[in-house]
N, C-alpha and C positions, 0 to 999 in steps of 0.2 A: 800234302795230306789234307784230308777233310774230316768232318765229324760224321760223315755218312757211315752208318753201321753196316758192316759186312757179316760179321759173326757175333752172335750173342748167346752165351751159354749161361743158364741160370739154375743154380742148385742141382747140378748134375750128380747123381748117385749111381754107382755101378756095383752090383753084387754078383759074385760067383758062389753059388750055394750059400753057405753061411758067412762067407768072407766078403767084407765090403772094401773094395779096392779104391773107390772114389767116394768121398763122403760129403759132397755138397760143393762142387766146383762152380764158381761164378767168374766168368771173364768175358771181355768183349774185345773185338778187333775192328778198328775203323779203316776205311778205305785208304790205301797207300801206306799203312803202318807195317812195320816189322816187329812182331810181338814175340818175345821169348818166354817159354815156360820151362823153368829150370828146377832142379831138385835131384836128390840122390836116387840111385837105382832102387826101383820098387816103390817110388813115391806115388805112382798112379798116372804118370805123364802119358805114356804110350796107350794105356787103357782109355784115357780121356780122348785122345785122338781117334782111336778105333770106335769109340762110342759116337763121336761126331760124324764119322764116315760110315757107320753101320757095318763095320767089318769085324765086330766082336763075335766070338763063338757064343753058344747059348749062355745067356746071363740076363740079369734083370737091370734095365736101364730106366731111371726116373729123372725127372727134371725137364727143362726145356732147352732145345737146341734150335736156334733160329738163324737161317742163312738168308741175307738180304730181306729180313723181315718176315720170312715164311718158315714155319716149322719143318725141319727135316728129320726129326726123331723117328726112328724105325723106317726111314725111307731106304729103298734098295740102293746099295752103293753105286751100281753102274749108272743109275739115273743122275747122280751128282755130277758126273763128267759132262753130261749134256747141259747142266746148269753152271758149268765152268768152275767147279770145285775139284781140285786134284790133290792127291797125296803121294808123297814119296815115302814108302813104308820103311820101317826099320829093317835092315838086311837087304835093301835095294829092290828085290823082287823083279829083276829083269827077266825077259824071256830068253833063257840060256841057249836054246837051240835055234834062235833067230839071229840074224846079223844085226849090227848096230843100226843100219839103215832101216831094216824091217821093224826093229823096236820103235824107232821114231815114227814110222808110219802108223804103228798100232796106237801111239799116243794121240794121233789125229783121226782115229777111226770114226769119230762122230762128225767129222767135217767132210764137205764135198768139194771144196775149192782147191783143186789140184795144183794150180800154179802157185797159190799162196802157201800151200803145204810145202811144196818144194823150196819156196823162198825161205820159209821158217826153218827147214832143215839146214839150209845154208847159213842162216843167221846163227843157229845154235852150234853149228860146226865152227863158226868163227869165234864163238865164246869158248868152245871146247875143241881146239885144233887137234888134240890127241885122238878124239873120236873120228874126225874126218880122215886122218891117216889110216884108220882101221875100219872104215865104213863097211867093208864086206866081211869083216871078221865076226865069228859067232860070239855073242855076248858072254856066254859061259866061259870063254877063254880069257876074258879080261881080268885085270887086277881088281882088287876091291875098290880102289880109288876111281878107276876107269868105269866100273859098274855104277858107282855113285854118280859120276858125271852123266852117264847114260840115263839113269833113273830120273835125274833132275830134268835133263833135256826132254825126255819122253813126256814127263808130266806137263812141261811148258808148251808142248805141241797142241794142247787143247785150248790154248789162250786162257788160262785160269784167271778168274777174278779173285780167287783165294787159293793159295798154295800152302799145303800143310807139309812140313818137313819133320820127319821123325828120326832123330839121332843121326844126322848126316855125317858126323865125324867118327862114328863108332868103328873101331878096328882099323883105322887108317894111320899111315905114317904121319909124323908132324908136318912134313913138307906138303903132303896131300891134303891134310886138314886145313892148312893155310890157303891152299888153292880153292878148296870147296867153299870156305867162308868168303873168300874174295868174290866168288861167283854169287853167293847168297846176297852179298851187299850190292853187287852189280844188278841182279834181278830186282832187288828192292828199289834201286835207283831208277829202274825202268818203269816203276809204278805198280808192280805186282804186289798185292797185299799178301803178307806171309805170317803164318803162325809156326814158330820154330820150337820144337822140343829138343833139348840138348843137355847132355851131361857136362860138357865143357862149358861151365858157367861163365868163365872169363870171356871167352870168344863170343859166346851168345850175347852177353851183356854189352860187349863192345860194339856189336853189330846192330843191336835192337834199339828201337825208340822207347818202348815200354816193356816191362817184364812182370811175370808172376812167379813167385817162389812157392813150390809145392812140397809138402812133407807129409807122409803117411796119409795120403788121400785128401788133404785139405790145403788150401792156399794160406800160407802163413804171412806173406808179405807181397805187396805189389806197388808199382810206381814207375817213375822215370828210370830207364835202364842205367843211366850214368850215376844217378843217386844210389841205386842198389849196388852198383859196382864199387862204390866208395863206402858202403855201409859196413861197419865193423862186424855186425852179426853175419852178413853174407860172406864177408872175407874170411871169417873164422870157419864157417860151416862148409863153404863150397870152393873157396879160392886158396885154401892152405895158408892163409895169412892171419895176422892178428895174434 
């Protein structure tokens, strides 16, 4: 890990009509880090990710969002892929009428290096052997866990310098949740910088280097993930302990 800043969000505010969903979020993600953003449902976590990637519906976004030192606020979301910023959205968002293989090719649409694209497909098939077995199957026929694997593999096909993961464990069985987090840790170990939004605070904090705790649109705590995991306030509010 280095101190090279990949993402810096400063005083981010997001309003829908008269409702302020995010009330001044400030966070940063450095190269090689796995950063968790945790909090209860409705805390503003997903809205924050969508503001970063320019995928929010009509709303007011204020504050600064810098990726590799350059402002990306209000930038068209499709341009971010060319800059190697990718997001796995809440709900997976796979192309249901395309095969697994076609979904992975779509993840590499901005690349022209055919041989390397094929090598990358094989690499992610080795990480997700279940996808390899079903390569010709339509994505819409996969289970929720398999779709989550596919969404992650597809995002990784653009060689992201920053990967945003929005609620990767949502709606999955406990066994599949463990598998997904195993992959998140593996991808992080390969040097991919990750910002993880997750309701399963315990797994997120166990995987992350640092974390931010969000409540009602503001960050209430931040610091080393292991310290937060052992903090009585976090345990009581998010881990069902204390």
